[in-house]
N, C-alpha and C positions, 0 to 999 in steps of 0.2 A: 504494500500500500504506500502511496506517496506521502511523505511526511507533511507536505503542504495541505493535505486534506484533513490533518489531525490538529486538534486544539486541546490544551489543558487549561482548566481553571482551578484556582485555589480560592475558596470562599467567594466564588463568583467573579473573581478577577482573572482575566486571561494572562497566562504566563507562556513564555517561549521556551519549550524544552530544548536542551542541547542534544538533538538527535545525532547519532553517529554517521548517518548517511541520508541520501535523498529519498530512499525507500526503506521501509522497515518490514520485518517478517516476524512471525511468532518467535518469542524468546528475546527479541531485541529490546533495548531500554532507552529511555530518555530521562533527563534529570531536571527537576525544578526545585526551588527552595520553598519550604512551607513550614509553618510553626506547628508545634504539637497541638492536637485538637482541630486542625484545619480540615475542611472538607474539600477533597480533590475529585475532579471529574475529567475523564478522557472522552472527548467528543470527536465524532467523524462528520465532516461536512460533505454529505453525499452529493449535494448540489447547492446552488445559491440559496435555496429556500427549504432545504431538508437537512436537518442535523440529527444525528443519532447519538445517544449516550451509550458508549461502549462499556464504561466502568465508572463506578462512583464509590469512594470510600472515605472514611474519616481516619486521620492519623491518630495514634494513641496519644493521650495526654500524659505528660510527665508529672510525677508527683513526688 
């Protein structure tokens, strides 16, 4: 999948992952900064008007 079609948000704010290549495949990774307790979403822009949530998770809070 082209990385240009993927977006990552942290608490609703878009972040630019440091993808390792222009295309990614299963098992590849990208990195963004996020605080403990943040909600992270991985989004796929299928078209200009169609976005799919691929994954959504909350980072563990530190205590």
